[in-house]
C-alpha positions, 0 to 999 in steps of 0.5 A: 500500500502506498502513501496518501497525499497527506502522508506524502506532504508529512513525509517530505516536509510539505504543507498539505493544507496550503496545497489543498487550499490552492488546488482544491482537491486531492485528485488535482494535487495528484495530477500536479504531482505527476506533472512535477516529475516531468518539470525540467527545472531541476535538471536545468539547474544541475546542468547550468551549475555544471557549466558554471553558468550562474544566470541559467542556474539562477533562472532554473532554481528561481523557476523551481522555487516557484513550483515548490511554492505552488505545490506546497513543498515547503522544505524544498522551497527553503533550500531553493530560496538559499540557492536562489539568493546565492546565485542572485548575488553571483556567488556560484560557490555558495550556491554549489555549497547549498546544493546537497541539501536541495538535491536531498529534498528534491530526491525525497519528493521524487521518490515519495511521489513514486510511492503515492497511491493516486499517482 
């Protein structure tokens, strides 16, 4: 038996009440969670960081941060915000230092989406 939507948010440090208030019901939340898996922002961020492209990395992490806000991914949002602010100031090194926590949160969400009953 998989996770419920509410268990998913509890496990991943998200805000279930916030996402339900935005998206109205669990079926819609499940649909958006499935769509999250195909969002290219995280991969774009990793690629831009690997290339040392601060502007593209900033754009990607800023987009991911917005997605997190809309999806109620509070923990991942906080990590994205740190990297966003590092890159906004042009500090690639600081952004790279904050990436392990962001990666961990992101992977936890992706893994947990795979364990949902409704996705």
